[in-house]
N, C-alpha and C positions, 0 to 999 in steps of 0.2 A: 472446485478448489476451496479448501477450508481456510477461512480468514477470521481473525479476531480484532475487535475494536481497540484502538488506542487513541488517547487524547493528543498524541504527538501531532504537531503541525496543524492544529486546529481540528483534528479528528480524521483519522485514516483507518483502514483495515489492513492489518499486516498478515501476510501469508504464513500459515502455520506449517512448520517443518519438523523433522525428527530431531533437530539440534536442541540442546538444552539451553542455549543462549542465542540471542539474536546475532546474526552475521551482518556485516556491512552490505552484503549483496541481497539481503532479503527485500522482497518487493512490498511496497506500501501503496495501497490502492485508494483512490477516491473516485466518486461517481458524479456525473452531471445529471441534470434534470431528466434526461432521456434514458438513463440507466447505462450509459457508456462509461467504461472504466479507463482510467489512466493511472500510471504508476511512477513512483520515484524510488530510488534505492534508499534503504534505511539509513545508510551512512550520510547521504545528502540531507536528510531531515534532522539528524541529531547534531550535526556540526554547526558551525557558525556561518553556514551558507545562507545569505539573505534571499537568494532566489534559486532554490533547488530546481533541477531540470525534471520536468514531468514528461513522460512518454505516452503517446496515445497507444491504444491496444485494441485487439479484436474482441476482447471479452465484454460481455454484457452482464448486468447485475444478476440475471437469471443463471449465470454460470458459476455462481459462488454459493457456498454454504457459510452462513454467518454464525459465529460462536460468541 
């Protein structure tokens, strides 16, 4: 999965899609020290949500291409 870095929410990697603009449903990933990924929706990170919901996922850092 191709992702690009963004300073949003303290630093996340946003999934690169074919869309010209970011969509509310775009996934934003962060990683723990063991390389496990979790994600939140783009809309949750740009709004005034003080505690966005992060979802655990089966992806590992090795499953990503970083741009």
